[in-house]
C-alpha positions as CSV (number, residue, x, y, z in Angstrom):
1,X,-9.5,17.8,10.7
2,X,-7.6,14.6,10.3
3,X,-9.1,11.5,11.8
4,X,-7.0,10.5,14.8
5,X,-6.8,6.8,13.9
6,X,-5.5,7.5,10.4
7,X,-3.0,10.0,11.6
8,X,-1.7,7.7,14.3
9,X,-1.5,4.8,11.8
10,X,0.4,7.0,9.4
11,X,3.0,7.9,12.0
12,X,3.4,4.3,13.1
13,X,3.7,3.1,9.5
14,X,6.2,5.8,8.6
15,X,8.4,4.9,11.6
16,X,8.4,1.2,10.9
17,X,8.8,1.4,7.2
18,X,11.6,4.0,7.4
19,X,13.3,2.0,10.1
20,X,13.1,-1.2,8.1
21,X,14.5,0.5,5.0
22,X,17.4,1.9,6.9
23,X,18.1,-1.5,8.5
24,X,18.1,-3.2,5.0
25,X,20.5,-0.5,3.7
26,X,22.7,-1.0,6.7
27,X,22.8,-4.8,6.2
28,X,23.5,-4.3,2.5
29,X,26.5,-2.0,3.3
30,X,27.9,-4.6,5.6
31,X,29.9,-4.1,8.7
32,X,31.5,-0.7,8.9
33,X,30.8,2.8,9.9
34,X,28.1,3.7,7.3
35,X,26.4,0.3,7.7
36,X,26.4,0.4,11.5
37,X,25.1,4.0,11.5
38,X,22.3,3.1,9.2
39,X,21.4,0.0,11.3
40,X,21.5,2.1,14.5
41,X,19.2,4.8,13.1
42,X,16.9,2.2,11.6
43,X,16.5,0.4,14.9
44,X,16.0,3.7,16.8
45,X,13.2,4.6,14.3
46,X,11.5,1.3,14.9
47,X,11.8,1.6,18.7
48,X,10.5,5.2,18.8
49,X,7.6,4.7,16.3
50,X,5.1,4.0,19.1
51,X,6.2,7.2,20.9
52,X,5.5,9.1,17.7
53,X,2.1,7.5,17.6
54,X,1.5,8.8,21.2
55,X,2.5,12.3,20.1
56,X,0.3,12.3,17.1
57,X,-2.7,11.0,19.0
58,X,-2.1,13.6,21.7
59,X,-1.9,16.4,19.1
60,X,-5.2,15.2,17.6
61,X,-6.9,15.1,21.0
62,X,-5.6,18.6,21.7
63,X,-7.0,19.8,18.4
64,X,-10.4,18.5,19.5
65,X,-10.0,19.9,23.0
66,X,-10.6,16.4,24.3
67,X,-9.9,16.0,28.0
68,X,-8.0,12.7,27.2
69,X,-5.2,14.9,25.7
70,X,-4.0,15.2,29.3
71,X,-3.5,11.4,29.5
72,X,-1.5,11.4,26.3
73,X,0.6,14.3,27.5
74,X,1.3,12.4,30.8
75,X,2.2,9.3,28.9
76,X,4.6,11.2,26.7
77,X,6.2,12.9,29.8
78,X,6.6,9.5,31.5
79,X,8.3,8.0,28.4
80,X,10.6,11.1,28.2
81,X,11.4,10.8,31.9
82,X,12.3,7.1,31.5
83,X,14.5,7.9,28.5
84,X,16.3,10.6,30.4
85,X,16.8,8.3,33.4
86,X,18.2,5.6,31.2
87,X,20.8,8.0,29.8
88,X,22.2,8.8,33.3
């Protein structure tokens, strides 16, 4: 079984590094459709990296049958509800 701390750190690192790479590509492309799209996706990856960390931690807790998995699932549901409300 993967250690929860390492798995969460890997998810956070992947989100941030991927987002930064896309932002740099977007800046290198300059203003325009491909550059703006790359910047937008990069920023979204950076913003949603913590949510990915919550999902990975919750999955690890579920694998251990830890009662704290319910807290992670509730946090994920609250974030998704907030996201849905912001899109209205």
